[in-house]
All heavy atoms as a GROMACS GRO file, in nm:
protein
  597
    1MET      N    1   5.414  11.102  -9.514
    1MET     CA    2   5.283  11.074  -9.563
    1MET      C    3   5.288  10.957  -9.661
    1MET      O    4   5.384  10.947  -9.736
    1MET     CB    5   5.219  11.195  -9.631
    1MET     CG    6   5.082  11.172  -9.678
    1MET     SD    7   5.015  11.321  -9.752
    1MET     CE    8   4.991  11.263  -9.913
    2ALA      N    9   5.192  10.874  -9.660
    2ALA     CA   10   5.192  10.755  -9.752
    2ALA      C   11   5.045  10.722  -9.786
    2ALA      O   12   4.960  10.710  -9.693
    2ALA     CB   13   5.258  10.636  -9.689
    3ASP      N   14   5.019  10.704  -9.915
    3ASP     CA   15   4.890  10.654  -9.965
    3ASP      C   16   4.909  10.506  -9.992
    3ASP      O   17   5.002  10.466 -10.058
    3ASP     CB   18   4.846  10.727 -10.093
    3ASP     CG   19   4.797  10.863 -10.071
    3ASP    OD1   20   4.725  10.885  -9.973
    3ASP    OD2   21   4.832  10.950 -10.150
    4VAL      N   22   4.816  10.425  -9.940
    4VAL     CA   23   4.826  10.280  -9.953
    4VAL      C   24   4.711  10.229 -10.033
    4VAL      O   25   4.593  10.268 -10.019
    4VAL     CB   26   4.827  10.215  -9.812
    4VAL    CG1   27   4.833  10.063  -9.825
    4VAL    CG2   28   4.946  10.268  -9.732
    5TRP      N   29   4.745  10.137 -10.126
    5TRP     CA   30   4.649  10.070 -10.219
    5TRP      C   31   4.668   9.920 -10.204
    5TRP      O   32   4.777   9.870 -10.194
    5TRP     CB   33   4.675  10.109 -10.363
    5TRP     CG   34   4.664  10.260 -10.386
    5TRP    CD1   35   4.759  10.353 -10.351
    5TRP    CD2   36   4.559  10.329 -10.448
    5TRP    NE1   37   4.717  10.478 -10.387
    5TRP    CE2   38   4.592  10.466 -10.445
    5TRP    CE3   39   4.437  10.290 -10.499
    5TRP    CZ2   40   4.508  10.562 -10.500
    5TRP    CZ3   41   4.357  10.388 -10.554
    5TRP    CH2   42   4.388  10.519 -10.551
    6SER      N   43   4.556   9.848 -10.208
    6SER     CA   44   4.559   9.701 -10.202
    6SER      C   45   4.472   9.650 -10.313
    6SER      O   46   4.351   9.683 -10.321
    6SER     CB   47   4.509   9.651 -10.068
    6SER     OG   48   4.502   9.512 -10.070
    7ASN      N   49   4.528   9.573 -10.405
    7ASN     CA   50   4.455   9.512 -10.516
    7ASN      C   51   4.379   9.619 -10.595
    7ASN      O   52   4.267   9.597 -10.634
    7ASN     CB   53   4.359   9.405 -10.464
    7ASN     CG   54   4.434   9.292 -10.396
    7ASN    OD1   55   4.536   9.247 -10.444
    7ASN    ND2   56   4.389   9.254 -10.280
    8GLY      N   57   4.440   9.735 -10.617
    8GLY     CA   58   4.386   9.841 -10.697
    8GLY      C   59   4.284   9.931 -10.628
    8GLY      O   60   4.229  10.019 -10.687
    9ARG      N   61   4.255   9.901 -10.499
    9ARG     CA   62   4.159   9.981 -10.421
    9ARG      C   63   4.233  10.060 -10.315
    9ARG      O   64   4.316  10.007 -10.248
    9ARG     CB   65   4.057   9.892 -10.353
    9ARG     CG   66   3.963   9.827 -10.453
    9ARG     CD   67   3.863   9.732 -10.388
    9ARG     NE   68   3.815   9.775 -10.259
    9ARG     CZ   69   3.787   9.695 -10.158
    9ARG    NH1   70   3.798   9.562 -10.172
    9ARG    NH2   71   3.740   9.741 -10.045
   10ARG      N   72   4.200  10.180 -10.300
   10ARG     CA   73   4.264  10.269 -10.203
   10ARG      C   74   4.224  10.226 -10.063
   10ARG      O   75   4.107  10.219 -10.029
   10ARG     CB   76   4.225  10.416 -10.224
   10ARG     CG   77   4.297  10.513 -10.142
   10ARG     CD   78   4.275  10.656 -10.187
   10ARG     NE   79   4.348  10.750 -10.111
   10ARG     CZ   80   4.309  10.799  -9.994
   10ARG    NH1   81   4.192  10.762  -9.943
   10ARG    NH2   82   4.381  10.881  -9.929
   11VAL      N   83   4.328  10.204  -9.979
   11VAL     CA   84   4.304  10.165  -9.841
   11VAL      C   85   4.292  10.291  -9.753
   11VAL      O   86   4.202  10.306  -9.672
   11VAL     CB   87   4.423  10.080  -9.784
   11VAL    CG1   88   4.400  10.054  -9.640
   11VAL    CG2   89   4.428   9.950  -9.864
   12GLY      N   90   4.379  10.390  -9.775
   12GLY     CA   91   4.380  10.515  -9.702
   12GLY      C   92   4.513  10.587  -9.702
   12GLY      O   93   4.605  10.548  -9.776
   13THR      N   94   4.524  10.690  -9.620
   13THR     CA   95   4.645  10.766  -9.611
   13THR      C   96   4.697  10.772  -9.466
   13THR      O   97   4.615  10.787  -9.374
   13THR     CB   98   4.618  10.913  -9.654
   13THR    OG1   99   4.570  10.914  -9.789
   13THR    CG2  100   4.743  10.997  -9.646
   14SER      N  101   4.821  10.746  -9.450
   14SER     CA  102   4.882  10.756  -9.318
   14SER      C  103   4.962  10.885  -9.312
   14SER      O  104   5.046  10.910  -9.398
   14SER     CB  105   4.978  10.635  -9.297
   14SER     OG  106   5.036  10.642  -9.171
   15TRP      N  107   4.932  10.966  -9.215
   15TRP     CA  108   4.990  11.104  -9.208
   15TRP      C  109   5.109  11.117  -9.114
   15TRP      O  110   5.183  11.209  -9.129
   15TRP     CB  111   4.883  11.199  -9.160
   15TRP     CG  112   4.778  11.225  -9.263
   15TRP    CD1  113   4.659  11.152  -9.277
   15TRP    CD2  114   4.782  11.318  -9.367
   15TRP    NE1  115   4.590  11.200  -9.383
   15TRP    CE2  116   4.659  11.307  -9.444
   15TRP    CE3  117   4.868  11.415  -9.406
   15TRP    CZ2  118   4.630  11.382  -9.551
   15TRP    CZ3  119   4.838  11.495  -9.515
   15TRP    CH2  120   4.720  11.476  -9.586
   16PHE      N  121   5.123  11.024  -9.014
   16PHE     CA  122   5.229  11.047  -8.918
   16PHE      C  123   5.279  10.914  -8.865
   16PHE      O  124   5.206  10.813  -8.865
   16PHE     CB  125   5.179  11.134  -8.802
   16PHE     CG  126   5.050  11.089  -8.743
   16PHE    CD1  127   5.044  10.994  -8.642
   16PHE    CD2  128   4.932  11.141  -8.793
   16PHE    CE1  129   4.927  10.948  -8.589
   16PHE    CE2  130   4.810  11.100  -8.737
   16PHE     CZ  131   4.806  10.998  -8.639
   17PRO      N  132   5.405  10.905  -8.820
   17PRO     CA  133   5.462  10.783  -8.763
   17PRO      C  134   5.399  10.746  -8.631
   17PRO      O  135   5.353  10.840  -8.559
   17PRO     CB  136   5.608  10.814  -8.746
   17PRO     CG  137   5.632  10.947  -8.802
   17PRO     CD  138   5.500  11.014  -8.829
   18PRO      N  139   5.394  10.624  -8.594
   18PRO     CA  140   5.438  10.510  -8.676
   18PRO      C  141   5.322  10.486  -8.783
   18PRO      O  142   5.207  10.476  -8.745
   18PRO     CB  143   5.441  10.394  -8.575
   18PRO     CG  144   5.348  10.432  -8.470
   18PRO     CD  145   5.349  10.582  -8.460
   19HIS      N  146   5.365  10.479  -8.904
   19HIS     CA  147   5.266  10.466  -9.011
   19HIS      C  148   5.204  10.326  -9.008
   19HIS      O  149   5.273  10.229  -8.999
   19HIS     CB  150   5.334  10.486  -9.150
   19HIS     CG  151   5.380  10.630  -9.168
   19HIS    ND1  152   5.299  10.733  -9.201
   19HIS    CD2  153   5.504  10.687  -9.153
   19HIS    CE1  154   5.364  10.844  -9.208
   19HIS    NE2  155   5.490  10.818  -9.176
   20GLY      N  156   5.071  10.325  -9.022
   20GLY     CA  157   5.004  10.195  -9.023
   20GLY      C  158   4.860  10.215  -9.066
   20GLY      O  159   4.794  10.315  -9.034
   21LEU      N  160   4.808  10.122  -9.142
   21LEU     CA  161   4.666  10.123  -9.183
   21LEU      C  162   4.612   9.981  -9.167
   21LEU      O  163   4.682   9.878  -9.183
   21LEU     CB  164   4.654  10.171  -9.328
   21LEU     CG  165   4.686  10.316  -9.352
   21LEU    CD1  166   4.692  10.347  -9.500
   21LEU    CD2  167   4.578  10.404  -9.292
   22ASP      N  168   4.482   9.972  -9.145
   22ASP     CA  169   4.414   9.848  -9.135
   22ASP      C  170   4.378   9.795  -9.276
   22ASP      O  171   4.306   9.863  -9.346
   22ASP     CB  172   4.288   9.868  -9.050
   22ASP     CG  173   4.212   9.740  -9.017
   22ASP    OD1  174   4.251   9.632  -9.070
   22ASP    OD2  175   4.117   9.750  -8.939
   23LEU      N  176   4.423   9.675  -9.309
   23LEU     CA  177   4.395   9.613  -9.439
   23LEU      C  178   4.272   9.523  -9.437
   23LEU      O  179   4.242   9.461  -9.535
   23LEU     CB  180   4.518   9.535  -9.486
   23LEU     CG  181   4.647   9.620  -9.513
   23LEU    CD1  182   4.758   9.523  -9.553
   23LEU    CD2  183   4.618   9.716  -9.624
   24THR      N  184   4.202   9.519  -9.325
   24THR     CA  185   4.081   9.436  -9.314
   24THR      C  186   3.982   9.472  -9.426
   24THR      O  187   3.948   9.588  -9.444
   24THR     CB  188   4.014   9.456  -9.180
   24THR    OG1  189   4.108   9.419  -9.074
   24THR    CG2  190   3.889   9.364  -9.167
   25GLY      N  191   3.938   9.371  -9.501
   25GLY     CA  192   3.847   9.392  -9.610
   25GLY      C  193   3.915   9.432  -9.739
   25GLY      O  194   3.848   9.447  -9.841
   26HIS      N  195   4.045   9.446  -9.738
   26HIS     CA  196   4.121   9.486  -9.859
   26HIS      C  197   4.210   9.372  -9.909
   26HIS      O  198   4.274   9.394 -10.015
   26HIS     CB  199   4.208   9.607  -9.830
   26HIS     CG  200   4.128   9.731  -9.798
   26HIS    ND1  201   4.070   9.809  -9.896
   26HIS    CD2  202   4.092   9.784  -9.680
   26HIS    CE1  203   4.004   9.910  -9.840
   26HIS    NE2  204   4.014   9.899  -9.710
   27VAL      N  205   4.220   9.263  -9.840
   27VAL     CA  206   4.299   9.150  -9.887
   27VAL      C  207   4.209   9.032  -9.916
   27VAL      O  208   4.097   9.023  -9.868
   27VAL     CB  209   4.412   9.113  -9.788
   27VAL    CG1  210   4.512   9.223  -9.777
   27VAL    CG2  211   4.352   9.079  -9.654
   28GLN      N  212   4.260   8.941  -9.992
   28GLN     CA  213   4.185   8.823 -10.038
   28GLN      C  214   4.272   8.699 -10.023
   28GLN      O  215   4.394   8.714 -10.014
   28GLN     CB  216   4.135   8.840 -10.178
   28GLN     CG  217   4.248   8.864 -10.276
   28GLN     CD  218   4.203   8.918 -10.408
   28GLN    OE1  219   4.099   8.976 -10.417
   28GLN    NE2  220   4.286   8.897 -10.511
   29PRO      N  221   4.213   8.583 -10.021
   29PRO     CA  222   4.298   8.463 -10.017
   29PRO      C  223   4.386   8.455 -10.141
   29PRO      O  224   4.350   8.505 -10.248
   29PRO     CB  225   4.194   8.347 -10.022
   29PRO     CG  226   4.067   8.410  -9.974
   29PRO     CD  227   4.071   8.552 -10.018
   30GLY      N  228   4.509   8.406 -10.120
   30GLY     CA  229   4.604   8.397 -10.234
   30GLY      C  230   4.687   8.520 -10.245
   30GLY      O  231   4.711   8.590 -10.151
   31ARG      N  232   4.729   8.550 -10.365
   31ARG     CA  233   4.818   8.666 -10.392
   31ARG      C  234   4.741   8.795 -10.383
   31ARG      O  235   4.630   8.807 -10.429
   31ARG     CB  236   4.885   8.651 -10.528
   31ARG     CG  237   4.977   8.531 -10.535
   31ARG     CD  238   5.041   8.518 -10.672
   31ARG     NE  239   5.125   8.637 -10.696
   31ARG     CZ  240   5.257   8.635 -10.692
   31ARG    NH1  241   5.321   8.526 -10.656
   31ARG    NH2  242   5.326   8.740 -10.718
   32ASN      N  243   4.809   8.897 -10.332
   32ASN     CA  244   4.755   9.033 -10.321
   32ASN      C  245   4.862   9.129 -10.371
   32ASN      O  246   4.980   9.097 -10.362
   32ASN     CB  247   4.717   9.067 -10.179
   32ASN     CG  248   4.594   8.989 -10.136
   32ASN    OD1  249   4.482   9.035 -10.153
   32ASN    ND2  250   4.614   8.874 -10.074
   33GLN      N  251   4.818   9.240 -10.414
   33GLN     CA  252   4.914   9.344 -10.460
   33GLN      C  253   4.905   9.466 -10.364
   33GLN      O  254   4.792   9.517 -10.343
   33GLN     CB  255   4.884   9.391 -10.600
   33GLN     CG  256   4.979   9.498 -10.650
   33GLN     CD  257   4.944   9.548 -10.789
   33GLN    OE1  258   4.826   9.552 -10.825
   33GLN    NE2  259   5.046   9.583 -10.864
   34LEU      N  260   5.016   9.503 -10.309
   34LEU     CA  261   5.023   9.618 -10.216
   34LEU      C  262   5.104   9.731 -10.279
   34LEU      O  263   5.213   9.706 -10.327
   34LEU     CB  264   5.087   9.578 -10.086
   34LEU     CG  265   5.093   9.688  -9.975
   34LEU    CD1  266   4.956   9.728  -9.929
   34LEU    CD2  267   5.176   9.634  -9.858
   35ARG      N  268   5.044   9.848 -10.290
   35ARG     CA  269   5.115   9.965 -10.347
   35ARG      C  270   5.119  10.075 -10.241
   35ARG      O  271   5.018  10.104 -10.182
   35ARG     CB  272   5.044  10.013 -10.473
   35ARG     CG  273   5.120  10.128 -10.539
   35ARG     CD  274   5.046  10.172 -10.665
   35ARG     NE  275   4.976  10.295 -10.637
   35ARG     CZ  276   4.873  10.344 -10.705
   35ARG    NH1  277   4.825  10.277 -10.805
   35ARG    NH2  278   4.821  10.461 -10.677
   36ILE      N  279   5.235  10.133 -10.223
   36ILE     CA  280   5.252  10.242 -10.123
   36ILE      C  281   5.311  10.360 -10.203
   36ILE      O  282   5.424  10.350 -10.254
   36ILE     CB  283   5.344  10.203 -10.008
   36ILE    CG1  284   5.288  10.079  -9.941
   36ILE    CG2  285   5.360  10.315  -9.912
   36ILE    CD1  286   5.383  10.018  -9.839
   37ASP      N  287   5.236  10.473 -10.207
   37ASP     CA  288   5.284  10.589 -10.272
   37ASP      C  289   5.333  10.685 -10.165
   37ASP      O  290   5.258  10.725 -10.072
   37ASP     CB  291   5.169  10.661 -10.351
   37ASP     CG  292   5.118  10.576 -10.464
   37ASP    OD1  293   5.195  10.494 -10.516
   37ASP    OD2  294   5.000  10.597 -10.507
   38VAL      N  295   5.458  10.727 -10.175
   38VAL     CA  296   5.520  10.817 -10.081
   38VAL      C  297   5.563  10.947 -10.152
   38VAL      O  298   5.662  10.946 -10.228
   38VAL     CB  299   5.644  10.759 -10.012
   38VAL    CG1  300   5.705  10.853  -9.913
   38VAL    CG2  301   5.607  10.625  -9.944
   39PRO      N  302   5.477  11.053 -10.144
   39PRO     CA  303   5.514  11.172 -10.217
   39PRO      C  304   5.639  11.238 -10.157
   39PRO      O  305   5.667  11.219 -10.036
   39PRO     CB  306   5.393  11.260 -10.202
   39PRO     CG  307   5.326  11.214 -10.078
   39PRO     CD  308   5.360  11.068 -10.069
   40ASN      N  309   5.709  11.312 -10.232
   40ASN     CA  310   5.827  11.384 -10.186
   40ASN      C  311   5.816  11.525 -10.229
   40ASN      O  312   5.741  11.560 -10.319
   40ASN     CB  313   5.953  11.316 -10.247
   40ASN     CG  314   6.072  11.348 -10.171
   40ASN    OD1  315   6.076  11.426 -10.075
   40ASN    ND2  316   6.185  11.286 -10.210
   41ILE      N  317   5.887  11.610 -10.160
   41ILE     CA  318   5.890  11.752 -10.198
   41ILE      C  319   6.030  11.794 -10.235
   41ILE      O  320   6.128  11.740 -10.179
   41ILE     CB  321   5.837  11.842 -10.080
   41ILE    CG1  322   5.914  11.822  -9.954
   41ILE    CG2  323   5.687  11.817 -10.057
   41ILE    CD1  324   5.880  11.918  -9.843
   42LEU      N  325   6.041  11.882 -10.327
   42LEU     CA  326   6.170  11.922 -10.380
   42LEU      C  327   6.261  11.980 -10.273
   42LEU      O  328   6.381  11.968 -10.274
   42LEU     CB  329   6.152  12.023 -10.493
   42LEU     CG  330   6.273  12.063 -10.576
   42LEU    CD1  331   6.341  11.939 -10.636
   42LEU    CD2  332   6.235  12.158 -10.686
   43LYS      N  333   6.200  12.042 -10.174
   43LYS     CA  334   6.272  12.106 -10.065
   43LYS      C  335   6.368  12.008  -9.996
   43LYS      O  336   6.476  12.043  -9.954
   43LYS     CB  337   6.171  12.162  -9.962
   43LYS     CG  338   6.232  12.225  -9.842
   43LYS     CD  339   6.119  12.274  -9.749
   43LYS     CE  340   6.186  12.330  -9.625
   43LYS     NZ  341   6.113  12.298  -9.507
   44ASN      N  342   6.326  11.878  -9.982
   44ASN     CA  343   6.410  11.781  -9.920
   44ASN      C  344   6.540  11.756  -9.998
   44ASN      O  345   6.639  11.716  -9.940
   44ASN     CB  346   6.338  11.646  -9.910
   44ASN     CG  347   6.231  11.649  -9.805
   44ASN    OD1  348   6.227  11.736  -9.719
   44ASN    ND2  349   6.140  11.555  -9.807
   45HIS      N  350   6.544  11.786 -10.126
   45HIS     CA  351   6.663  11.764 -10.204
   45HIS      C  352   6.744  11.895 -10.220
   45HIS      O  353   6.860  11.894 -10.255
   45HIS     CB  354   6.623  11.714 -10.345
   45HIS     CG  355   6.563  11.581 -10.340
   45HIS    ND1  356   6.635  11.464 -10.316
   45HIS    CD2  357   6.435  11.539 -10.355
   45HIS    CE1  358   6.552  11.366 -10.318
   45HIS    NE2  359   6.434  11.404 -10.338
   46MET      N  360   6.680  12.008 -10.202
   46MET     CA  361   6.746  12.137 -10.228
   46MET      C  362   6.814  12.193 -10.103
   46MET      O  363   6.899  12.276 -10.122
   46MET     CB  364   6.641  12.233 -10.278
   46MET     CG  365   6.568  12.192 -10.407
   46MET     SD  366   6.677  12.189 -10.552
   46MET     CE  367   6.701  12.360 -10.581
   47GLU      N  368   6.772  12.153  -9.984
   47GLU     CA  369   6.832  12.214  -9.864
   47GLU      C  370   6.975  12.164  -9.843
   47GLU      O  371   7.000  12.048  -9.846
   47GLU     CB  372   6.749  12.178  -9.740
   47GLU     CG  373   6.617  12.250  -9.742
   47GLU     CD  374   6.534  12.214  -9.617
   47GLU    OE1  375   6.562  12.113  -9.551
   47GLU    OE2  376   6.444  12.293  -9.586
   48PRO      N  377   7.070  12.256  -9.830
   48PRO     CA  378   7.209  12.218  -9.815
   48PRO      C  379   7.242  12.177  -9.669
   48PRO      O  380   7.169  12.213  -9.572
   48PRO     CB  381   7.283  12.344  -9.852
   48PRO     CG  382   7.193  12.453  -9.817
   48PRO     CD  383   7.056  12.401  -9.838
   49GLY      N  384   7.347  12.100  -9.652
   49GLY     CA  385   7.406  12.076  -9.520
   49GLY      C  386   7.317  12.000  -9.426
   49GLY      O  387   7.245  11.907  -9.462
   50GLU      N  388   7.313  12.047  -9.301
   50GLU     CA  389   7.248  11.977  -9.196
   50GLU      C  390   7.095  11.979  -9.208
   50GLU      O  391   7.028  11.910  -9.136
   50GLU     CB  392   7.290  12.030  -9.059
   50GLU     CG  393   7.248  12.177  -9.038
   50GLU     CD  394   7.307  12.235  -8.912
   50GLU    OE1  395   7.428  12.257  -8.908
   50GLU    OE2  396   7.226  12.258  -8.817
   51TYR      N  397   7.042  12.062  -9.294
   51TYR     CA  398   6.900  12.075  -9.308
   51TYR      C  399   6.843  11.969  -9.410
   51TYR      O  400   6.723  11.949  -9.415
   51TYR     CB  401   6.858  12.212  -9.356
   51TYR     CG  402   6.893  12.316  -9.247
   51TYR    CD1  403   6.998  12.402  -9.267
   51TYR    CD2  404   6.821  12.326  -9.127
   51TYR    CE1  405   7.032  12.500  -9.172
   51TYR    CE2  406   6.854  12.415  -9.028
   51TYR     CZ  407   6.958  12.504  -9.056
   51TYR     OH  408   6.993  12.595  -8.960
   52ALA      N  409   6.931  11.911  -9.487
   52ALA     CA  410   6.889  11.810  -9.585
   52ALA      C  411   6.828  11.690  -9.506
   52ALA      O  412   6.885  11.649  -9.403
   52ALA     CB  413   7.003  11.764  -9.670
   53ARG      N  414   6.720  11.640  -9.549
   53ARG     CA  415   6.650  11.530  -9.483
   53ARG      C  416   6.637  11.409  -9.574
   53ARG      O  417   6.609  11.425  -9.689
   53ARG     CB  418   6.506  11.569  -9.441
   53ARG     CG  419   6.502  11.675  -9.344
   53ARG     CD  420   6.356  11.713  -9.312
   53ARG     NE  421   6.354  11.857  -9.308
   53ARG     CZ  422   6.247  11.927  -9.299
   53ARG    NH1  423   6.128  11.865  -9.298
   53ARG    NH2  424   6.244  12.053  -9.292
   54PRO      N  425   6.652  11.289  -9.519
   54PRO     CA  426   6.624  11.173  -9.598
   54PRO      C  427   6.474  11.169  -9.625
   54PRO      O  428   6.392  11.221  -9.547
   54PRO     CB  429   6.664  11.056  -9.512
   54PRO     CG  430   6.676  11.108  -9.372
   54PRO     CD  431   6.694  11.257  -9.384
   55SER      N  432   6.436  11.112  -9.738
   55SER     CA  433   6.290  11.110  -9.771
   55SER      C  434   6.259  10.987  -9.854
   55SER      O  435   6.347  10.919  -9.906
   55SER     CB  436   6.255  11.239  -9.846
   55SER     OG  437   6.341  11.252  -9.961
   56GLY      N  438   6.132  10.962  -9.872
   56GLY     CA  439   6.086  10.843  -9.942
   56GLY      C  440   6.055  10.733  -9.849
   56GLY      O  441   6.032  10.750  -9.729
   57LEU      N  442   6.050  10.612  -9.902
   57LEU     CA  443   6.022  10.490  -9.819
   57LEU      C  444   6.155  10.445  -9.763
   57LEU      O  445   6.235  10.387  -9.833
   57LEU     CB  446   5.956  10.384  -9.909
   57LEU     CG  447   5.896  10.266  -9.837
   57LEU    CD1  448   5.793  10.308  -9.736
   57LEU    CD2  449   5.836  10.172  -9.938
   58LEU      N  450   6.182  10.469  -9.636
   58LEU     CA  451   6.315  10.449  -9.573
   58LEU      C  452   6.328  10.324  -9.497
   58LEU      O  453   6.437  10.290  -9.452
   58LEU     CB  454   6.346  10.570  -9.483
   58LEU     CG  455   6.347  10.705  -9.556
   58LEU    CD1  456   6.368  10.817  -9.453
   58LEU    CD2  457   6.452  10.712  -9.662
   59GLY      N  458   6.225  10.253  -9.467
   59GLY     CA  459   6.238  10.130  -9.383
   59GLY      C  460   6.173  10.015  -9.447
   59GLY      O  461   6.110  10.024  -9.552
   60PRO      N  462   6.183   9.902  -9.379
   60PRO     CA  463   6.118   9.784  -9.435
   60PRO      C  464   5.965   9.801  -9.417
   60PRO      O  465   5.914   9.862  -9.325
   60PRO     CB  466   6.167   9.668  -9.344
   60PRO     CG  467   6.209   9.736  -9.215
   60PRO     CD  468   6.256   9.873  -9.260
   61VAL      N  469   5.892   9.743  -9.513
   61VAL     CA  470   5.744   9.745  -9.505
   61VAL      C  471   5.705   9.604  -9.457
   61VAL      O  472   5.748   9.505  -9.509
   61VAL     CB  473   5.684   9.769  -9.645
   61VAL    CG1  474   5.534   9.753  -9.646
   61VAL    CG2  475   5.728   9.907  -9.696
   62ARG      N  476   5.621   9.606  -9.357
   62ARG     CA  477   5.574   9.477  -9.298
   62ARG      C  478   5.424   9.478  -9.296
   62ARG      O  479   5.359   9.579  -9.265
   62ARG     CB  480   5.624   9.464  -9.159
   62ARG     CG  481   5.774   9.441  -9.150
   62ARG     CD  482   5.815   9.413  -9.005
   62ARG     NE  483   5.814   9.539  -8.933
   62ARG     CZ  484   5.922   9.605  -8.897
   62ARG    NH1  485   6.042   9.560  -8.938
   62ARG    NH2  486   5.918   9.716  -8.831
   63VAL      N  487   5.364   9.365  -9.332
   63VAL     CA  488   5.224   9.344  -9.317
   63VAL      C  489   5.213   9.239  -9.203
   63VAL      O  490   5.264   9.126  -9.217
   63VAL     CB  491   5.160   9.289  -9.444
   63VAL    CG1  492   5.012   9.258  -9.422
   63VAL    CG2  493   5.178   9.387  -9.555
   64ARG      N  494   5.153   9.277  -9.093
   64ARG     CA  495   5.143   9.188  -8.983
   64ARG      C  496   5.002   9.183  -8.928
   64ARG      O  497   4.936   9.283  -8.920
   64ARG     CB  498   5.242   9.224  -8.874
   64ARG     CG  499   5.212   9.360  -8.812
   64ARG     CD  500   5.326   9.400  -8.716
   64ARG     NE  501   5.305   9.531  -8.676
   64ARG     CZ  502   5.277   9.574  -8.555
   64ARG    NH1  503   5.270   9.487  -8.460
   64ARG    NH2  504   5.253   9.699  -8.526
   65PRO      N  505   4.959   9.061  -8.887
   65PRO     CA  506   4.825   9.048  -8.829
   65PRO      C  507   4.824   9.100  -8.690
   65PRO      O  508   4.918   9.097  -8.615
   65PRO     CB  509   4.800   8.897  -8.833
   65PRO     CG  510   4.937   8.837  -8.827
   65PRO     CD  511   5.030   8.930  -8.897
   66VAL      N  512   4.710   9.160  -8.654
   66VAL     CA  513   4.682   9.204  -8.517
   66VAL      C  514   4.572   9.112  -8.472
   66VAL      O  515   4.458   9.129  -8.502
   66VAL     CB  516   4.642   9.354  -8.512
   66VAL    CG1  517   4.615   9.394  -8.373
   66VAL    CG2  518   4.749   9.443  -8.575
   67GLY      N  519   4.609   9.008  -8.401
   67GLY     CA  520   4.517   8.905  -8.360
   67GLY      C  521   4.513   8.797  -8.472
   67GLY      O  522   4.593   8.792  -8.564
   68ARG      N  523   4.412   8.716  -8.468
   68ARG     CA  524   4.397   8.610  -8.569
   68ARG      C  525   4.326   8.660  -8.691
   68ARG      O  526   4.232   8.736  -8.684
   68ARG     CB  527   4.319   8.492  -8.514
   68ARG     CG  528   4.400   8.417  -8.415
   68ARG     CD  529   4.331   8.285  -8.385
   68ARG     NE  530   4.425   8.202  -8.320
   68ARG     CZ  531   4.406   8.082  -8.287
   68ARG    NH1  532   4.291   8.023  -8.320
   68ARG    NH2  533   4.494   8.008  -8.231
   69VAL      N  534   4.371   8.618  -8.807
   69VAL     CA  535   4.311   8.659  -8.934
   69VAL      C  536   4.270   8.532  -9.009
   69VAL      O  537   4.351   8.439  -9.030
   69VAL     CB  538   4.413   8.736  -9.018
   69VAL    CG1  539   4.353   8.770  -9.153
   69VAL    CG2  540   4.463   8.862  -8.943
   70PHE      N  541   4.143   8.528  -9.052
   70PHE     CA  542   4.095   8.417  -9.128
   70PHE      C  543   4.045   8.468  -9.264
   70PHE      O  544   3.960   8.556  -9.270
   70PHE     CB  545   3.974   8.350  -9.053
   70PHE     CG  546   4.013   8.294  -8.922
   70PHE    CD1  547   3.986   8.362  -8.802
   70PHE    CD2  548   4.075   8.168  -8.913
   70PHE    CE1  549   4.027   8.312  -8.683
   70PHE    CE2  550   4.108   8.116  -8.790
   70PHE     CZ  551   4.087   8.185  -8.677
   71LEU      N  552   4.098   8.409  -9.369
   71LEU     CA  553   4.054   8.446  -9.503
   71LEU      C  554   3.985   8.319  -9.560
   71LEU      O  555   4.037   8.208  -9.555
   71LEU     CB  556   4.173   8.481  -9.595
   71LEU     CG  557   4.251   8.605  -9.552
   71LEU    CD1  558   4.374   8.623  -9.641
   71LEU    CD2  559   4.160   8.726  -9.557
   72HIS      N  560   3.864   8.342  -9.613
   72HIS     CA  561   3.784   8.230  -9.663
   72HIS      C  562   3.768   8.251  -9.814
   72HIS      O  563   3.743   8.364  -9.862
   72HIS     CB  564   3.650   8.224  -9.597
   72HIS     CG  565   3.658   8.206  -9.448
   72HIS    ND1  566   3.685   8.083  -9.388
   72HIS    CD2  567   3.650   8.293  -9.347
   72HIS    CE1  568   3.688   8.095  -9.260
   72HIS    NE2  569   3.668   8.228  -9.233
   73GLU      N  570   3.767   8.145  -9.888
   73GLU     CA  571   3.737   8.150 -10.030
   73GLU      C  572   3.595   8.205 -10.046
   73GLU      O  573   3.509   8.173  -9.964
   73GLU     CB  574   3.747   8.014 -10.097
   73GLU     CG  575   3.889   7.955 -10.102
   73GLU     CD  576   3.976   8.028 -10.195
   73GLU    OE1  577   3.924   8.094 -10.291
   73GLU    OE2  578   4.096   8.024 -10.177
   74GLY      N  579   3.573   8.289 -10.148
   74GLY     CA  580   3.445   8.342 -10.175
   74GLY      C  581   3.407   8.463 -10.091
   74GLY      O  582   3.291   8.507 -10.095
   75MET      N  583   3.503   8.518 -10.019
   75MET     CA  584   3.473   8.643  -9.942
   75MET      C  585   3.453   8.759 -10.041
   75MET      O  586   3.526   8.766 -10.139
   75MET     CB  587   3.587   8.677  -9.851
   75MET     CG  588   3.594   8.599  -9.726
   75MET     SD  589   3.727   8.651  -9.616
   75MET     CE  590   3.688   8.816  -9.581
   76PRO      N  591   3.359   8.850 -10.014
   76PRO     CA  592   3.345   8.961 -10.105
   76PRO      C  593   3.460   9.059 -10.098
   76PRO      O  594   3.532   9.061 -10.004
   76PRO     CB  595   3.215   9.029 -10.055
   76PRO     CG  596   3.181   8.966  -9.921
   76PRO     CD  597   3.265   8.844  -9.908
   0.00000   0.00000   0.00000
């Protein structure tokens, strides 16, 4: 599970792989801030042996356009 924020505004929650959310309307021209909160549970650290699972943000984070994206100055 991951909660995603863009420029201080909540984008949404992704519940299952492949994790992905639409950032349309959440980005602006120039620099943007992306925050991804990945909660963890203590059980992932406490289970011994083969039951222990990796957890947290385990892969690269990519922001990729789906189709053409146009950002204009002065967009709300």
